[in-house]
N, C-alpha and C positions, 0 to 999 in steps of 0.2 A: 525443490525449487530453491534458487540461489537466496541466501539470507537476506541480503540487501534488497533483493527484489520483493521477498516476502514482508520484510519490515515496511517498505515502502508503500506496498498496496496495504497492509493493515492499518498504517498511518493515513492513508489517504482516504480510507472507509470509516475509521473510528476515531481519528485524531481530533475531531471537535468535541470528543466527549473529555479528554484530558483537560486539566486546568491549563490556563494560560502560561503559568510558568513551566510546568510540565511540557506542554508543545514546544516553548522556546528552546529549554534544553534540548529534548529530544531532537527538534529540528537541525541544531547546531552540532549535535554529536553524530546523528545517524545521516541526515540528509546533506548536511554542509560539510559533513568529514573534518570537523573540529575536533582537535585533541580534549581528551578529560582536562589535562590541565589547563589549556587555553580557555575552556569554558569555566572552570573552576575558578580562574582568575578574573575572568569576567564579571562573574557571578559574585565573587568575594566570598567563596565558601570552598572546602577541601575537595580535592579531586575525589575523594571517596564517596564523597555526597552525591557528586554528580555522576558517577558510577553507579552508585545505588538507584537514583533517580531513573536513570536510563533503564536498567534492568527491571525496576517496578514498572515503568511505562511498558516495557516488552511485555511483561506477565498481565498487566490491564489489556493491552490491546488483543494479546492472543485469548483472553479470557471472553471479550466482546465476540470474537471470531467463532470460539467453542460453542457459545450460545446462540449467535444468530447466522453464521455462515455464510455472510454476504460475499467474502472473498471467494470462497469455494463456488458459490452459485455464479459469480461473476466470471470466474475462468472456465466453469462448465458450459455456460453460454457462450463465452467467446471461442471456445474450441468447437461448438456445435455450428455456429456461424460460420467458421472456417471450413467445416466440412459441407455445408450447404453452398458455400461459395465455390468450393472446387467441383462440386457437382453442377452447379449452374455453369462454369465455365467450360467442363467436358460436354455439357447439352447444348452450349450456344444460349443459354436463357438469360439474356441481357437483362430482362425486368427484373428477375430474381436477383441477379447479381448486383442491380442498383439498390435494390430493397436491403440487401446484405450489407452493402457500403453504408447506407443510411443507418442501419441498426449499429453498426461498429462505430458510427460516429455519434451517437448517443450514449452508448457506453462510455 
């Protein structure tokens, strides 16, 4: 999985478990693609401290995933729904296809 997508999924699932400051910095650097220098200047800290914070957040989020496996389960369910959807199209099962779309909307 591409690193950006992986980080985004981890943040989507576990970001609320970070402190507000960690969330703010992580979002700026990872999700909004600000440079470490830009964020450091905005936060009135060193570039190195921002770098360390982002790495620490990555490790925290990865640790949650190692214990809870929510992203892994989400991706597995999404793939299985896609398989069922493909079969429903092949069989012309509109009701099953509609249910698959509903489930995908809830994920």
